C-alpha positions in Angstrom: 95.6 103.6 99.7 97.9 104.9 102.4 100.7 102.3 101.6 101.1 102.9 97.9 101.1 106.6 98.6 103.9 106.3 101.5 105.8 104.1 99.2 105.7 106.5 96.5 106.9 109.4 98.7 109.7 107.3 100.1 110.9 106.4 96.7 110.8 109.9 95.4 112.5 111.2 98.6 109.8 113.4 99.8 109.7 112.8 103.5 108.2 116.2 104.4 105.3 115.8 102.0 102.0 115.2 103.9 98.9 113.7 102.3 95.1 113.6 102.9 92.8 110.8 101.4 89.1 111.2 100.7 87.4 108.2 99.6 83.8 107.8 97.9 83.0 104.5 96.6 85.6 103.7 93.9 87.0 107.2 93.9 89.9 108.5 95.9 90.9 112.2 96.0 94.6 112.7 97.4 95.9 116.0 98.4 99.6 116.1 98.6 101.2 119.1 100.3 104.8 119.9 100.9 104.4 123.6 102.0 101.8 126.2 101.7 102.8 127.0 98.2 103.5 123.3 96.9 100.4 121.2 96.6 99.0 118.6 94.2 95.5 117.4 94.2 95.0 113.9 92.4 92.0 111.8 91.7 92.2 108.0 91.3 89.3 105.9 90.1 89.0 102.0 90.1 86.9 101.2 87.0 86.7 98.0 85.0 89.6 96.3 86.8 91.9 99.2 86.3 93.1 102.5 87.6 92.3 105.8 86.1 94.3 108.8 87.5 94.4 112.4 86.9 95.9 115.8 88.4 92.9 117.9 89.5 94.8 120.8 90.7 98.3 121.9 91.5 100.3 124.7 93.1 104.2 125.5 92.8 105.1 122.1 91.1 106.6 121.5 87.7 105.2 119.3 85.0 108.0 117.0 85.4 107.5 116.6 89.1 103.8 115.9 88.7 104.4 113.5 86.0 107.0 111.7 88.2 104.6 111.6 91.2 101.7 110.1 89.2 103.8 107.5 87.3 105.4 106.4 90.6 102.1 106.2 92.4 100.4 104.2 89.5 103.4 101.9 89.4 102.8 101.1 93.2 99.2 100.8 92.7 99.8 98.0 90.2 102.0 96.2 92.5 99.8 96.2 95.4 
């Protein structure tokens, strides 16, 4: 999971964004943090041979940026 996230951050030019991954069975919770005021909490689940992703929480990020992050991450998951 680290590789697709790193590729997504690199592609979107977010070199200062940090991430934490928590895995429980086929569920990953990913916290992306740029600053104290800019965060995104994502959930990814592997189910029936495909990825399901959603935004659990966000702070200081536009809808456009959240969508761009999720779309780019899902693209890299499909390729890996």
